[in-house]
Each structure stands twice: as structure tokens, then as C-alpha cells.
C-alpha positions as CSV (number, residue, x, y, z in Angstrom):
1,X,62.2,-43.6,1.2
2,X,60.5,-46.7,0.1
3,X,63.1,-48.2,-1.8
4,X,65.8,-48.0,0.4
5,X,63.6,-50.0,2.5
6,X,63.0,-52.5,-0.1
7,X,66.6,-52.8,-1.2
8,X,67.9,-52.5,2.1
9,X,68.5,-55.6,2.7
10,X,70.4,-56.4,-1.2
11,X,71.8,-52.6,-0.6
12,X,73.4,-54.3,2.8
13,X,74.4,-57.3,1.2
14,X,75.6,-55.6,-2.2
15,X,78.3,-53.4,0.3
16,X,79.6,-56.8,2.2
17,X,80.6,-58.0,-0.8
18,X,82.7,-54.8,-2.0
19,X,83.7,-54.5,1.3
20,X,82.5,-51.4,1.9
21,X,80.8,-50.6,4.6
22,X,83.2,-47.4,5.7
23,X,83.9,-46.1,2.5
24,X,85.8,-47.1,-0.6
25,X,89.1,-48.6,-0.3
26,X,91.8,-47.0,-0.3
27,X,95.6,-48.1,-1.5
28,X,98.4,-47.1,0.9
29,X,101.6,-46.2,-0.1
30,X,105.1,-46.8,1.4
31,X,108.5,-47.5,0.4
32,X,108.3,-51.4,-1.1
33,X,104.3,-50.8,-2.0
34,X,104.1,-52.5,-6.0
35,X,102.3,-51.6,-7.9
36,X,101.2,-51.7,-12.2
37,X,102.9,-50.6,-14.5
38,X,103.0,-51.8,-18.0
39,X,101.2,-54.4,-17.0
40,X,104.3,-55.7,-14.3
41,X,104.5,-55.4,-10.8
42,X,106.8,-52.0,-9.5
43,X,107.7,-51.6,-6.1
44,X,108.1,-48.1,-4.8
45,X,110.4,-46.5,-3.1
46,X,110.2,-42.7,-1.6
47,X,112.9,-40.7,0.6
48,X,112.8,-37.5,1.1
49,X,114.1,-34.3,-0.9
50,X,117.5,-32.6,0.4
51,X,117.3,-29.4,2.4
52,X,116.3,-26.4,-0.2
53,X,114.9,-28.5,-2.8
54,X,110.9,-28.6,-2.8
55,X,109.3,-30.8,-5.7
56,X,109.2,-33.8,-5.7
57,X,111.0,-36.1,-8.4
58,X,110.7,-39.8,-9.6
59,X,112.5,-41.6,-11.7
60,X,112.2,-45.6,-12.4
61,X,114.8,-48.2,-12.5
62,X,114.3,-51.6,-14.0
63,X,111.6,-52.0,-11.3
64,X,111.5,-49.7,-8.8
65,X,110.0,-45.8,-9.1
66,X,112.1,-43.7,-7.1
67,X,110.3,-41.3,-5.6
68,X,111.8,-38.4,-3.7
69,X,108.8,-36.0,-1.4
70,X,109.1,-33.3,0.5
71,X,109.2,-34.0,4.4
72,X,105.3,-33.6,4.9
73,X,104.0,-35.4,1.8
74,X,106.1,-38.5,3.0
75,X,103.4,-40.1,4.9
76,X,101.5,-39.6,2.3
77,X,103.3,-40.2,-1.3
78,X,99.8,-40.5,-3.7
79,X,99.0,-37.5,-4.8
80,X,103.4,-37.4,-5.7
81,X,103.0,-40.8,-7.7
82,X,99.6,-39.2,-9.4
83,X,101.8,-36.7,-10.8
84,X,104.2,-39.2,-12.3
85,X,102.1,-41.6,-13.6
86,X,100.1,-38.6,-15.1
87,X,102.8,-37.8,-16.9
88,X,104.5,-40.9,-17.6
89,X,100.9,-41.6,-19.7
90,X,101.3,-38.8,-21.7
91,X,104.2,-39.6,-23.1
92,X,103.2,-43.6,-23.0
93,X,100.3,-42.9,-24.7
94,X,101.6,-40.4,-27.0
95,X,103.8,-42.6,-28.1
96,X,101.9,-45.4,-28.8
97,X,99.0,-43.3,-30.5
98,X,101.8,-41.8,-32.7
99,X,103.5,-45.1,-33.5
100,X,99.8,-47.0,-34.9
101,X,98.9,-43.5,-36.5
102,X,101.7,-44.0,-38.4
103,X,101.8,-46.9,-39.8
104,X,97.8,-47.1,-40.1
105,X,97.1,-43.6,-41.7
106,X,95.2,-42.8,-38.8
107,X,96.0,-39.7,-37.2
108,X,94.8,-37.8,-34.0
109,X,94.2,-33.6,-34.3
110,X,94.7,-34.3,-30.7
111,X,96.0,-36.9,-27.7
112,X,94.5,-35.9,-24.4
113,X,95.7,-37.4,-21.4
114,X,93.3,-37.7,-17.8
115,X,91.8,-39.0,-15.8
116,X,88.8,-40.6,-17.5
117,X,86.4,-42.5,-15.2
118,X,83.3,-44.4,-17.2
119,X,86.0,-44.6,-20.4
120,X,89.6,-45.9,-20.9
121,X,89.6,-44.0,-24.1
122,X,87.3,-41.7,-26.3
123,X,87.7,-40.3,-29.7
124,X,86.0,-37.2,-30.7
125,X,83.8,-35.7,-33.7
126,X,86.9,-32.9,-33.9
127,X,89.1,-36.0,-34.0
128,X,91.2,-35.8,-30.9
129,X,91.8,-39.2,-29.4
130,X,91.4,-39.4,-25.1
131,X,93.2,-41.6,-22.8
132,X,92.9,-42.5,-19.1
133,X,96.6,-42.2,-17.6
134,X,95.9,-45.7,-15.8
135,X,95.5,-47.3,-19.1
136,X,99.1,-47.4,-18.5
137,X,98.6,-50.0,-15.4
138,X,97.6,-52.6,-17.7
139,X,99.7,-54.5,-20.0
140,X,100.9,-53.4,-23.2
141,X,98.9,-55.5,-25.7
142,X,95.3,-54.1,-23.6
143,X,97.0,-51.5,-23.7
144,X,97.8,-50.9,-27.8
145,X,94.1,-52.5,-28.6
146,X,92.6,-49.7,-26.5
147,X,94.4,-47.0,-28.4
148,X,94.2,-49.1,-32.3
149,X,89.5,-48.9,-31.1
150,X,89.7,-45.3,-30.5
151,X,92.1,-44.4,-33.6
152,X,89.5,-46.3,-35.6
153,X,87.2,-44.3,-34.1
154,X,88.5,-41.3,-36.6
155,X,87.5,-43.5,-39.7
156,X,83.9,-44.8,-38.2
157,X,82.2,-43.2,-35.9
158,X,80.1,-46.7,-34.0
159,X,81.2,-49.9,-33.5
160,X,79.8,-51.1,-36.4
161,X,81.5,-54.1,-39.1
162,X,83.5,-52.0,-40.8
163,X,84.4,-50.8,-37.9
164,X,84.8,-53.6,-36.5
165,X,86.7,-54.9,-39.6
166,X,89.2,-52.4,-39.3
167,X,90.0,-52.7,-35.8
168,X,90.5,-56.4,-36.1
169,X,93.0,-55.9,-39.4
170,X,94.8,-54.4,-36.8
171,X,94.1,-55.8,-33.7
172,X,94.0,-59.4,-34.5
173,X,92.5,-60.1,-31.3
174,X,91.6,-56.8,-30.1
175,X,88.1,-58.5,-28.0
176,X,89.9,-60.9,-25.8
177,X,92.2,-58.0,-24.8
178,X,89.3,-55.8,-24.1
179,X,88.0,-58.4,-21.9
180,X,91.0,-58.7,-19.9
181,X,90.5,-55.0,-19.7
182,X,86.8,-55.5,-18.6
183,X,87.9,-58.2,-15.9
184,X,91.1,-57.3,-14.3
185,X,90.0,-52.8,-15.4
186,X,89.3,-51.9,-11.1
187,X,92.4,-53.0,-10.3
188,X,93.7,-50.0,-12.1
189,X,93.9,-47.8,-10.3
190,X,95.7,-45.8,-7.1
């Protein structure tokens, strides 16, 4: 209680600064809304599934992601959008990891794509490389920097000089790409 009293003004300033008096901001999605995919903006197109069909389906054509949804989901397409994005991310990130593994010889035991809250990627001691599905909203170069970073952890478990040399050898502008992620990562959300 004392802490809240002493820091009350600072807390109020932070809440006002981030515009979250009513809780976290949540984006709304409808036909014409935009979202990022591989660093570029794409538009969302929504339609209702034909009668008799119940499973949402999504197709990406050029710069439009078209989702066909059950009527009950048309007003809140977020779950279907997240499902589509997770599937796209799993395919894309596994493919990028496989391509870099082929080039570098740094082969993970497994590649897992899920919802990481604190990190964009990680590498376990058992050789499992994990990525956050929202990473596919970043530009391709940023995605590759994260993939290379995690694959390099297969050889070096820390961020020491040998690790840094390997990362820079495989991705010379790694630091600039990661700086982009540090600056814009908060925007990579649904």
C-alpha cells in the first residue's frame, strides 16, 4: 500500500502515457483492416462460410488475406486470424531454419513455433529451437537474424565473443536487424 501511495503519480503518468486506463489496447479487425506479414502491410478480407461448412479457412493472395468464417465468428475474427497466422508462421519459420541449417551445418533437433511472451526465440540445451509465431510479422531480414541467432546457440550457449563472431559471420548486420526488433517489436501483435 505504501509503495502505491509513493509511486502513485508515476503510475498514473505511465498509464496515461500508454493509454491504458481501461486496460490493454486491443485491435479490432474487419474487412479492410491491415496487419503486417513478412514486414509488409496486407489487408484483411472477411466473408461468411457457405452453408454446411463450419471450419474457418484462409487464403493469402498478393496483399490480401481472405478469411471465410462461420457466421458467429464474423464479428470477432481474431481467433481465426491468430490460427491462420500461427500455421503460416510454423511453415515459414521451419523453412527458414531448415535453409539456414543446410547452409551452416547448425541443425536443430526440433523447431517449435508457439506464443513466446518474453522472447522472439530461444534454444534449449537439447537442441530445440523455439520461435514466437508473431515474428512473421517482422521484415524478412529481421526474421532471418532471429533464426541465425538461435541456430548459433546450438554451438555456443552464451552470448560470448565466439558466439558473436559466428552470428556476425552468418548475418553481418545482425545488430541493426535486432535493433529494429527492439524498437518495433511491440507493434508485432494482433
